[in-house]
N, CA, C and O of each residue as an XYZ file, in Angstrom:
652
protein
N       0.687     -1.164     -0.037
C      -0.081      0.089      0.031
C       0.847      1.279      0.129
O       1.767      1.296      0.948
N       0.605      2.273     -0.706
C       1.251      3.359     -1.011
C       0.983      4.437      0.226
O      -0.154      4.553      0.682
N       1.989      5.146      0.695
C       2.011      6.017      1.834
C       2.096      7.310      1.068
O       3.165      7.488      0.485
N       1.036      8.395      0.936
C       1.259      9.764      0.505
C       1.659     10.666      1.572
O       1.222     10.564      2.718
N       2.311     11.360      1.277
C       3.017     12.286      2.123
C       3.217     13.762      1.215
O       3.843     13.878      0.161
N       2.582     14.691      1.869
C       2.489     16.087      1.180
C       3.731     16.960      1.912
O       3.670     17.353      3.078
N       4.763     17.167      1.089
C       5.963     17.879      1.618
C       6.435     19.109      0.628
O       6.050     19.139     -0.541
N       7.186     19.989      1.108
C       7.686     21.066      0.466
C       9.040     20.733      0.212
O       9.620     20.363      1.233
N       9.740     20.743     -0.821
C      11.019     20.551     -0.977
C      11.898     21.791     -1.276
O      11.973     22.239     -2.420
N      12.569     22.346     -0.220
C      13.395     23.545     -0.476
C      14.760     23.206     -1.026
O      15.376     22.280     -0.498
N      15.304     23.884     -2.060
C      16.227     23.509     -2.958
C      16.815     24.562     -3.490
O      16.204     25.630     -3.465
N      18.190     24.486     -4.115
C      18.881     25.466     -4.993
C      18.429     24.923     -6.298
O      18.604     23.730     -6.548
N      17.787     25.821     -7.249
C      17.360     25.364     -8.420
C      18.301     24.720     -9.351
O      17.889     24.159    -10.366
N      19.687     24.786     -9.012
C      20.638     23.954     -9.658
C      20.446     22.567     -9.401
O      20.906     21.723    -10.170
N      19.657     22.194     -8.148
C      19.827     20.987     -7.768
C      18.272     20.315     -8.072
O      17.938     19.313     -7.439
N      17.447     20.861     -8.968
C      16.220     20.242     -9.493
C      16.178     18.686     -9.728
O      15.307     17.948     -9.270
N      17.334     18.258    -10.574
C      17.245     16.841    -10.591
C      17.164     16.161     -9.419
O      16.437     15.169     -9.355
N      17.930     16.611     -8.273
C      17.774     15.858     -7.026
C      16.429     15.831     -6.524
O      16.102     14.800     -5.936
N      15.591     16.741     -6.635
C      14.150     16.704     -6.402
C      13.466     15.345     -7.051
O      12.858     14.495     -6.401
N      13.676     15.333     -8.325
C      12.988     14.077     -9.057
C      13.847     12.600     -8.420
O      13.242     11.534     -8.309
N      15.141     12.735     -8.086
C      15.712     11.555     -7.685
C      15.179     11.146     -6.435
O      14.957      9.963     -6.178
N      14.893     12.396     -5.387
C      14.474     12.153     -4.137
C      13.045     11.447     -4.134
O      12.745     10.684     -3.216
N      12.173     11.720     -5.185
C      10.869     11.404     -5.089
C      10.799      9.970     -5.771
O       9.941      9.173     -5.392
N      11.624      9.666     -6.692
C      11.816      8.398     -7.123
C      12.526      7.253     -6.060
O      12.267      6.051     -6.005
N      13.440      7.974     -5.294
C      14.120      6.867     -4.373
C      12.911      6.513     -3.146
O      12.777      5.357     -2.746
N      12.165      7.505     -2.675
C      11.055      7.203     -1.673
C      10.048      6.579     -2.379
O       9.333      5.804     -1.744
N       9.802      6.770     -3.735
C       8.637      5.905     -4.350
C       8.900      4.614     -4.418
O       7.917      3.877     -4.489
N      10.229      4.000     -4.418
C      10.673      2.645     -4.518
C      10.573      1.920     -3.325
O      10.583      0.690     -3.270
N      10.454      2.852     -2.153
C      10.017      2.266     -0.732
C       8.430      2.468     -0.506
O       8.026      2.440      0.657
N       7.554      2.660     -1.508
C       6.138      2.789     -1.394
C       5.764      4.144     -0.829
O       4.678      4.257     -0.260
N       6.515      5.099     -0.933
C       6.031      6.555     -0.578
C       5.827      7.177     -1.870
O       6.585      7.078     -2.835
N       4.652      7.878     -1.806
C       4.067      8.867     -2.922
C       4.315     10.256     -2.369
O       3.471     10.772     -1.636
N       5.378     10.849     -2.672
C       5.674     12.238     -2.359
C       5.049     13.149     -3.413
O       5.262     13.183     -4.625
N       4.272     13.838     -2.703
C       3.560     15.245     -3.474
C       4.100     16.309     -2.991
O       3.807     16.803     -1.902
N       5.087     16.811     -3.925
C       5.839     17.925     -3.676
C       5.176     19.369     -4.163
O       4.841     19.618     -5.322
N       5.065     20.216     -3.087
C       4.506     21.474     -3.588
C       5.436     22.510     -3.856
O       5.034     23.602     -4.260
N       6.634     22.280     -3.673
C       7.808     23.390     -4.144
C       7.716     23.845     -5.520
O       7.122     23.231     -6.406
N       8.408     25.089     -5.680
C       8.490     25.497     -7.038
C       9.709     25.229     -7.883
O      10.813     25.564     -7.455
N       9.584     24.679     -8.990
C      10.674     24.188     -9.831
C      10.502     25.267    -11.091
O       9.489     25.236    -11.790
N      11.494     26.151    -11.302
C      11.241     26.982    -12.212
C      11.704     26.591    -13.612
O      12.844     26.193    -13.852
N      10.642     26.745    -14.607
C      11.093     26.611    -15.857
C      11.775     27.482    -16.616
O      11.417     28.651    -16.479
N      12.786     27.243    -17.494
C      13.696     28.154    -18.072
C      13.085     29.430    -18.528
O      13.674     30.467    -18.222
N      11.963     29.499    -19.230
C      11.290     30.645    -19.521
C      10.783     31.435    -18.161
O      10.623     32.636    -18.381
N      10.552     31.110    -17.073
C      10.353     31.802    -15.995
C      11.636     32.402    -15.134
O      11.666     33.424    -14.448
N      12.706     31.417    -15.396
C      13.902     32.040    -14.894
C      14.246     33.237    -15.294
O      14.559     34.110    -14.484
N      14.230     33.434    -16.614
C      14.573     34.749    -17.118
C      13.687     36.024    -16.483
O      14.208     37.137    -16.401
N      12.513     35.821    -16.106
C      11.720     36.760    -15.517
C      12.229     36.971    -14.054
O      12.465     38.070    -13.552
N      12.342     35.950    -13.542
C      13.021     35.827    -12.003
C      14.232     36.838    -12.048
O      14.308     37.857    -11.363
N      15.218     36.372    -13.012
C      16.531     37.026    -13.133
C      16.384     38.471    -13.192
O      17.099     39.209    -12.515
N      15.443     38.920    -14.013
C      15.253     40.328    -14.326
C      14.523     40.958    -13.206
O      14.406     42.182    -13.259
N      14.008     40.320    -12.192
C      13.164     40.991    -11.251
C      11.960     41.545    -11.549
O      11.532     42.594    -11.068
N      11.306     40.714    -12.489
C       9.977     41.052    -13.263
C       8.812     40.509    -12.080
O       7.636     40.861    -12.171
N       9.191     39.817    -11.224
C       8.086     39.106    -10.390
C       8.554     39.669     -9.042
O       9.654     39.422     -8.547
N       7.483     40.554     -8.422
C       7.754     41.221     -7.225
C       8.030     39.910     -6.158
O       7.556     38.778     -6.247
N       8.915     40.427     -5.169
C       9.294     39.708     -4.081
C       8.057     39.110     -3.326
O       7.865     37.917     -3.094
N       7.315     40.088     -3.015
C       5.997     39.766     -2.116
C       5.251     38.871     -2.865
O       4.487     38.157     -2.216
N       5.282     38.720     -4.156
C       4.417     37.725     -4.843
C       5.201     36.336     -4.743
O       4.545     35.310     -4.560
N       6.140     36.302     -4.822
C       6.977     35.013     -4.541
C       6.665     34.456     -3.119
O       6.304     33.300     -2.896
N       6.857     35.444     -2.174
C       6.776     34.892     -0.781
C       5.317     34.499     -0.396
O       5.012     33.579      0.363
N       4.474     35.331     -1.033
C       2.796     34.800     -0.845
C       2.757     33.335     -1.464
O       2.372     32.414     -0.745
N       3.135     33.100     -2.740
C       3.166     32.054     -3.334
C       3.731     30.859     -2.691
O       3.059     29.846     -2.498
N       5.071     30.989     -2.333
C       5.786     30.034     -1.345
C       5.161     29.723     -0.243
O       5.140     28.540      0.095
N       4.484     30.769      0.594
C       3.856     30.568      1.929
C       2.840     29.805      1.763
O       2.612     28.986      2.653
N       1.914     29.865      0.531
C       0.577     29.102      0.324
C       1.142     27.720     -0.108
O       0.501     26.747      0.290
N       2.208     27.498     -0.836
C       2.574     25.988     -1.202
C       3.013     25.121      0.213
O       2.685     23.980      0.536
N       3.851     26.075      0.903
C       4.258     25.631      2.234
C       3.130     25.186      3.053
O       3.136     24.051      3.531
N       2.276     25.904      3.225
C       1.032     25.841      4.123
C       0.339     24.309      3.997
O      -0.143     23.716      4.963
N       0.380     23.781      2.620
C      -0.312     22.775      2.260
C       0.428     21.317      2.663
O      -0.119     20.216      2.738
N       1.896     21.664      2.907
C       2.935     20.346      3.166
C       2.681     20.191      4.663
O       2.214     21.060      5.400
N       3.089     18.854      5.035
C       3.085     18.453      6.376
C       4.699     18.503      6.817
O       5.033     18.813      7.961
N       5.638     18.167      5.790
C       6.994     18.446      6.338
C       7.907     19.217      5.034
O       7.623     19.125      3.840
N       8.847     19.845      5.512
C       9.641     20.673      4.670
C      10.872     19.886      4.499
O      11.420     19.531      5.543
N      11.367     19.573      3.474
C      12.651     18.854      3.067
C      13.472     19.835      2.625
O      13.036     20.599      1.764
N      14.694     19.985      3.086
C      15.795     20.908      2.503
C      16.779     19.953      1.999
O      17.189     19.061      2.741
N      17.228     20.078      0.689
C      17.914     19.303      0.045
C      19.434     20.168      0.143
O      19.589     21.205     -0.502
N      20.368     19.681      0.908
C      21.612     20.150      1.218
C      22.819     19.739      0.125
O      23.397     18.654      0.177
N      23.100     20.742     -0.841
C      23.990     20.610     -1.803
C      25.223     21.680     -1.673
O      25.250     22.526     -0.780
N      26.143     21.555     -2.575
C      27.162     22.431     -2.699
C      27.033     24.000     -2.450
O      27.929     24.703     -1.982
N      25.773     24.426     -2.839
C      25.641     25.916     -2.960
C      24.403     26.420     -2.004
O      24.130     27.605     -1.813
N      23.650     25.212     -1.394
C      22.409     25.580     -0.551
C      22.798     26.648      0.439
O      22.132     27.679      0.342
N      23.735     26.629      1.375
C      24.040     27.530      2.328
C      24.058     29.142      1.805
O      23.787     30.068      2.569
N      24.426     29.331      0.364
C      24.331     30.646     -0.078
C      23.088     31.111     -0.726
O      23.099     32.195     -1.310
N      21.960     30.352     -0.672
C      20.778     30.729     -1.240
C      19.896     31.493     -0.234
O      19.494     30.899      0.766
N      19.609     32.656     -0.431
C      18.752     33.424      0.365
C      17.459     32.898      0.467
O      16.947     32.841      1.585
N      16.731     32.429     -0.704
C      15.543     31.886     -0.729
C      15.434     30.668      0.005
O      14.389     30.412      0.603
N      16.481     29.834      0.021
C      16.368     28.595      1.013
C      16.331     29.032      2.494
O      15.487     28.678      3.317
N      17.247     29.755      2.677
C      17.146     30.433      4.146
C      15.823     30.831      4.671
O      15.383     30.533      5.781
N      15.139     31.648      3.615
C      13.785     32.229      4.003
C      12.799     31.116      3.918
O      11.902     31.180      4.759
N      12.762     30.096      3.081
C      11.901     28.956      3.171
C      12.042     28.099      4.592
O      11.093     27.475      5.066
N      13.165     28.149      5.111
C      13.485     27.551      6.421
C      12.753     28.252      7.505
O      12.024     27.691      8.323
N      13.009     29.538      7.445
C      12.431     30.258      8.441
C      10.977     30.337      8.471
O      10.381     30.424      9.545
N      10.318     30.310      7.239
C       9.050     30.394      7.024
C       8.421     29.043      7.578
O       7.464     29.052      8.352
N       8.964     28.009      7.175
C       8.712     26.768      7.715
C       8.529     26.693      9.253
O       7.480     26.300      9.763
N       9.526     27.059      9.905
C       9.592     27.217     11.330
C       8.507     28.001     11.652
O       7.791     27.488     12.513
N       8.131     29.134     11.222
C       7.112     30.138     11.673
C       5.731     29.265     11.555
O       4.805     29.290     12.366
N       5.813     28.446     10.293
C       4.390     27.710     10.176
C       4.244     26.391     11.037
O       3.261     25.654     10.972
N       5.400     26.174     11.894
C       5.300     24.840     12.595
C       5.538     23.491     11.849
O       5.210     22.371     12.241
N       6.137     23.809     10.765
C       6.351     22.402      9.926
C       7.618     21.853     10.496
O       8.509     22.547     10.984
N       7.628     20.490     10.393
C       8.894     19.525     10.479
C       9.819     19.965      9.456
O       9.453     20.096      8.288
N      11.145     20.227      9.888
C      12.010     20.676      8.837
C      13.237     19.360      8.865
O      13.864     19.033      9.872
N      13.350     18.857      7.764
C      14.109     17.643      7.525
C      15.347     17.986      6.547
O      15.011     18.408      5.441
N      16.525     17.884      6.759
C      17.606     18.068      5.826
C      18.118     16.813      5.172
O      18.233     15.777      5.827
N      18.433     16.881      3.877
C      18.952     15.518      3.305
C      19.977     16.021      2.350
O      19.723     16.750      1.391
N      21.330     15.511      2.735
C      22.454     15.769      2.102
C      22.375     15.180      0.745
O      22.207     13.966      0.637
N      22.489     15.992     -0.375
C      22.694     15.214     -1.748
C      24.107     14.774     -1.908
O      25.007     15.086     -1.128
N      24.234     14.105     -2.862
C      25.607     13.445     -2.987
C      26.900     14.683     -3.081
O      26.889     15.476     -4.023
N      27.820     14.734     -2.176
C      28.655     15.643     -2.341
C      28.467     16.875     -1.439
O      29.337     17.740     -1.331
N      27.049     16.915     -0.669
C      26.785     17.861      0.212
C      27.765     17.675      1.522
O      28.030     16.565      1.983
N      28.222     18.797      2.009
C      28.915     18.791      3.215
C      28.407     19.604      4.452
O      27.502     20.426      4.305
N      28.974     19.380      5.646
C      28.446     20.305      6.751
C      28.594     22.030      6.375
O      27.783     22.874      6.756
N      29.551     22.252      5.726
C      29.684     23.661      5.233
C      28.479     24.012      4.509
O      28.068     25.170      4.587
N      27.826     23.096      3.772
C      26.646     23.610      2.924
C      25.509     23.805      3.598
O      24.512     24.177      2.979
N      25.466     23.587      4.977
C      24.340     23.656      5.636
C      23.758     25.158      5.670
O      24.545     26.064      5.947
N      22.451     25.446      5.408
C      22.099     26.916      5.543
C      22.032     27.273      7.141
O      21.746     26.497      8.052
N      22.315     28.417      7.215
C      22.415     29.150      8.768
C      21.045     28.968      9.380
O      20.988     28.737     10.588
N      19.941     29.049      8.671
C      18.638     28.826      9.330
C      18.256     27.344      9.651
O      17.528     27.022     10.591
N      18.820     26.493      8.775
C      18.554     25.191      9.058
C      19.342     24.832     10.430
O      18.806     24.169     11.318
N      20.634     25.320     10.517
C      21.428     25.138     11.866
C      20.462     25.443     13.291
O      20.452     24.809     14.346
N      19.673     26.649     12.897
C      18.753     27.075     13.961
C      17.457     26.401     14.051
O      16.940     26.346     15.167
N      16.842     25.873     13.038
C      15.713     25.354     13.010
C      15.379     24.008     12.758
O      14.294     23.555     13.125
N      16.364     23.212     12.061
C      16.159     21.994     11.586
C      15.739     20.758     12.484
O      16.302     20.838     13.576
N      15.097     19.873     12.395
C      14.598     18.797     13.258
C      15.282     17.675     12.926
O      15.262     16.881     13.866
N      15.920     17.249     11.915
C      16.567     16.133     11.476
C      17.558     16.392     10.312
O      17.319     17.298      9.515
N      18.656     15.626     10.195
C      19.560     15.848      9.164
C      20.183     14.541      8.826
O      21.013     13.967      9.530
N      19.652     14.062      7.534
C      20.059     12.686      7.072
C      20.951     12.650      5.684
O      20.960     13.511      4.804
N      21.718     11.387      5.730
C      22.197     11.267      4.398
C      21.214     10.689      3.120
O      20.110     10.174      3.292
N      21.683     10.836      2.190
C      20.794     10.034      0.933
C      20.628      8.708      1.044
O      21.243      7.940      0.304
N      19.682      8.234      2.084
C      19.312      6.953      2.345
C      17.768      6.915      2.625
O      17.271      7.614      3.508
N      16.967      5.993      1.766
C      15.625      6.117      1.829
C      15.160      5.911      3.468
O      14.505      6.740      4.099
N      15.558      4.869      3.892
C      15.232      4.441      5.242
C      15.275      5.796      6.276
O      14.313      6.268      6.882
N      16.567      6.236      6.290
C      16.608      7.517      6.965
C      15.812      8.628      6.770
O      15.412      9.294      7.725
N      15.527      8.909      5.542
C      14.730      9.911      5.108
C      13.333      9.931      5.474
O      12.691     10.899      5.882
N      12.880      8.567      5.250
C      11.633      8.327      5.786
C      11.369      8.246      7.156
O      10.272      8.660      7.533
N      12.296      7.715      8.126
C      12.245      7.879      9.414
C      12.037      9.390      9.934
O      11.202      9.728     10.773
N      12.922     10.208      9.299
C      12.906     11.524      9.629
C      11.796     12.182      9.265
O      11.426     13.064     10.039
N      11.034     11.951      8.095
C       9.699     12.386      7.603
C       8.722     11.999      8.735
O       8.024     12.824      9.324
N       8.731     10.880      8.948
C       7.592     10.172     10.011
C       7.944     10.567     11.404
O       7.324      9.994     12.300
N       8.902     11.516     11.751
C       9.385     11.534     12.997
C       9.657     10.484     13.872
O       9.623     10.701     15.084
N       9.940      9.309     13.408
C      10.246      8.142     14.071
C      11.848      8.403     14.616
O      12.182      7.947     15.710
N      12.634      9.029     13.927
C      14.099      9.390     14.488
C      14.327     10.871     13.932
O      13.698     11.339     12.984
N      15.142     11.425     14.528
C      15.608     12.731     14.454
C      17.238     12.886     14.550
O      17.770     13.686     15.319
N      17.944     12.036     13.688
C      19.229     12.212     13.958
C      19.772     13.426     13.114
O      19.234     13.861     12.096
N      20.858     13.875     13.663
C      21.786     14.954     12.879
C      23.124     14.078     12.557
O      24.025     13.937     13.384
N      23.140     13.498     11.231
C      24.122     12.894     10.685
C      25.299     13.810     10.080
O      25.160     14.962      9.669
N      26.377     13.128     10.108
C      27.441     13.779      9.447
C      27.430     13.210      8.021
O      26.980     12.080      7.835
N      27.906     13.943      7.012
C      27.728     13.685      5.587
C      28.595     12.289      5.096
O      29.787     12.145      5.364
N      27.911     11.442      4.449
C      28.573     10.113      4.023
C      28.892      9.272      5.228
O      29.880      8.538      5.252
N      28.013      9.390      6.265
C      28.324      8.638      7.352
C      27.022      8.671      8.206
O      26.292      9.662      8.206
N      26.727      7.425      9.018
C      25.513      7.264      9.882
C      25.938      7.754     11.162
O      25.146      7.642     12.098
N      27.203      8.344     11.379
C      27.429      8.786     12.778
C      26.693      9.986     13.119
O      26.726     11.007     12.430
N      26.098      9.868     14.076
C      25.260     11.119     14.516
C      25.934     12.213     15.094
O      26.900     11.853     15.767
N      25.759     13.340     15.058
C      26.352     14.366     15.671
C      25.269     15.235     16.377
O      24.086     15.120     16.058
N      25.667     16.078     17.306
C      24.727     16.936     18.186
C      24.081     17.823     17.307
O      24.689     18.328     16.363
N      22.794     18.072     17.563
C      22.150     19.239     16.781
C      22.649     20.531     17.235
O      22.943     20.624     18.427
N      22.777     21.456     16.539
C      23.268     22.693     16.864
C      22.183     23.443     17.904
O      22.705     24.134     18.780
N      21.002     23.381     17.886
C      19.998     23.803     18.639
C      19.212     22.789     19.599
O      18.967     21.675     19.134
N      18.832     23.065     20.799
C      18.045     22.212     21.596
C      16.671     21.865     21.163
O      15.938     22.707     20.645
N      16.289     20.556     21.382
C      14.975     20.391     20.594
C      14.019     21.111     21.314
O      14.187     21.380     22.503
N      12.678     21.560     20.458
C      11.876     22.307     21.287
C      10.840     21.434     22.086
O      10.334     20.405     21.637
N      10.609     21.924     23.216
C       9.821     21.293     24.180
C       8.445     21.950     24.323
O       8.403     23.171     24.167
N       7.294     21.277     24.606
C       6.006     21.862     24.789
C       5.413     21.477     26.007
O       5.828     20.402     26.439
N       4.456     22.123     26.765
C       3.801     21.653     27.937
C       2.184     21.951     27.430
O       1.835     22.836     26.648
N       1.351     20.996     28.076
C       0.013     21.001     27.880
C      -0.571     21.748     29.037
O      -1.788     21.908     29.117
C-alpha cells in the first residue's frame, strides 16, 4: 500500500534533478511524495533573474505552497548555504510549525548547511531512503555527518512543549 506525504522540498534550483531523484528514491519504498515546491521553468527563470516578479508575490506563493505541506525537506548540496530563498523558506517553515528535515545530496557537506537550518532543523540525514522516511515520519531525528551514519549533536536544543 502506498503512503502519500505532502512535502515542500526547499532546494537550490541547480539541484532540481535531485528533487526528481528524491521522489523516485522514496517511491521505490512505497512513499508517494506530493511536492508543492516551485521548480522554475527556463522561461520563468529569465523573468526571475530580471526581477520582473515582485518579491512579495513570490513569498505569498511560497507561503501558500508550504502551508499545504506536512513536512519541509531541505536538500543540502554544494551551494545551498548561499541561497537566500532557501534560508527564507526554512525560517517560514519554522514560523508555520512545519517539521524541517535536511537531506544531504551526494557531495553535500556540513559547510553547505544553511544558517537557518542550523537554527530550526529537526533532523539531518544522508541520501538513504530508510533514514529519510524515518525523519519525515518523526520516528528518528538524527543529525548525521555527511556520508556517514555517525550522529552529531544538533546545533539547537529540541523544542519542548507543555500542555
